[in-house]
KEVOMI-467355 format. One record per residue (C-alpha): residue number from 0; residue in three letters; chain; x, y, z. Coordinates in steps of 0.1 Angstrom, whole numbers. Example, Ala and Ser with C-alpha at 12.3 -4.5 7.8 and 13.67 -1.06 7.14 Angstrom:
<sites>
nr/rest/kette/px/py/pz
0/ALA/A/123/-45/78 .
1/SER/A/137/-11/71 .
</sites>
This chain:
<sites>
nr/rest/kette/px/py/pz
0/MET/A/0/0/0 .
1/GLY/A/13/35/4 .
2/ALA/A/22/59/31 .
3/VAL/A/-6/75/51 .
4/GLY/A/-18/107/35 .
5/ARG/A/-7/98/0 .
6/GLN/A/-33/100/-27 .
7/THR/A/-33/78/-58 .
8/PRO/A/-44/92/-91 .
9/LEU/A/-80/86/-102 .
10/LEU/A/-69/65/-132 .
11/THR/A/-83/30/-136 .
12/LYS/A/-72/1/-157 .
13/ALA/A/-102/5/-179 .
14/PRO/A/-90/26/-209 .
15/GLY/A/-125/37/-219 .
16/ILE/A/-131/54/-185 .
17/ASN/A/-97/73/-186 .
18/TYR/A/-104/83/-222 .
19/THR/A/-139/96/-213 .
20/ARG/A/-124/117/-184 .
21/ASN/A/-99/133/-208 .
22/ILE/A/-126/141/-233 .
23/MET/A/-149/156/-207 .
24/ALA/A/-122/179/-196 .
25/THR/A/-117/193/-232 .
26/ARG/A/-138/223/-239 .
27/ILE/A/-148/235/-273 .
28/HIS/A/-148/273/-278 .
29/PHE/A/-176/285/-301 .
30/VAL/A/-176/317/-320 .
31/ASP/A/-207/335/-334 .
32/LEU/A/-203/334/-372 .
33/TYR/A/-235/341/-390 .
34/SER/A/-269/357/-382 .
35/PHE/A/-301/350/-402 .
36/TYR/A/-339/351/-399 .
37/ASN/A/-351/324/-423 .
38/ASP/A/-364/294/-403 .
39/LEU/A/-358/271/-433 .
40/ASP/A/-321/279/-433 .
41/VAL/A/-317/265/-398 .
42/SER/A/-319/228/-408 .
43/VAL/A/-299/233/-440 .
44/ILE/A/-270/250/-421 .
45/GLU/A/-270/224/-394 .
46/ARG/A/-269/196/-419 .
47/LEU/A/-241/212/-439 .
48/MET/A/-220/217/-407 .
49/GLU/A/-226/181/-398 .
50/GLU/A/-216/168/-432 .
51/TYR/A/-182/186/-428 .
52/ASN/A/-178/175/-391 .
53/ILE/A/-181/210/-377 .
54/SER/A/-197/213/-343 .
55/CYS/A/-222/241/-342 .
56/SER/A/-248/257/-321 .
57/ILE/A/-278/277/-334 .
58/LYS/A/-297/299/-310 .
59/THR/A/-326/323/-313 .
60/ILE/A/-318/359/-302 .
61/GLY/A/-341/386/-289 .
62/SER/A/-376/396/-299 .
63/THR/A/-395/391/-331 .
64/ARG/A/-382/410/-361 .
65/PHE/A/-414/408/-380 .
66/LEU/A/-446/387/-382 .
67/THR/A/-461/370/-413 .
68/ASP/A/-489/346/-419 .
69/PHE/A/-464/318/-415 .
70/GLY/A/-451/328/-381 .
71/GLU/A/-425/349/-363 .
72/HIS/A/-391/357/-377 .
73/GLN/A/-365/360/-350 .
74/GLU/A/-328/364/-354 .
75/LYS/A/-309/331/-353 .
76/ARG/A/-271/329/-348 .
77/ILE/A/-249/300/-357 .
78/ALA/A/-218/296/-336 .
79/VAL/A/-191/272/-347 .
80/GLU/A/-159/258/-333 .
81/GLU/A/-133/285/-332 .
82/GLU/A/-106/266/-351 .
83/LYS/A/-132/258/-379 .
84/VAL/A/-146/293/-385 .
85/GLU/A/-129/298/-419 .
86/ASN/A/-142/264/-431 .
87/ALA/A/-177/271/-419 .
88/ARG/A/-176/306/-435 .
89/LYS/A/-167/291/-469 .
90/ILE/A/-194/264/-466 .
91/ILE/A/-221/291/-459 .
92/GLU/A/-208/314/-486 .
93/ASP/A/-210/285/-511 .
94/ALA/A/-245/276/-499 .
95/ILE/A/-256/313/-505 .
96/LYS/A/-240/314/-540 .
97/SER/A/-257/282/-550 .
98/GLY/A/-291/292/-536 .
99/VAL/A/-292/265/-510 .
100/ILE/A/-298/291/-483 .
101/SER/A/-312/326/-485 .
102/LYS/A/-291/357/-489 .
103/GLU/A/-307/376/-461 .
104/GLY/A/-281/367/-434 .
105/ARG/A/-249/384/-425 .
106/PHE/A/-215/373/-411 .
107/ARG/A/-208/384/-376 .
108/GLU/A/-170/387/-380 .
</sites>
């Protein structure tokens, strides 16, 4: 055994548990990249980011911009992993150019 008062590290012989502890300690820093109002663009942008293995978060911001017969249009923002901002920007630019998503959004940085 060990001397009294000595603590052993919290590592186990099970590699999966140690791996999980290391992953849980890793934080991903997200950066707001793009703002838009079109609800249809949400699923398209999420799917595009997923296809290119870019983690993203889309949140709705503030109050209603305008009302239509089809519902409310609130600002949505997509945040992506900081180290993948340029890749995500290119993907969104290409989607706008090809008409896959609307042109009404704007890049935040």
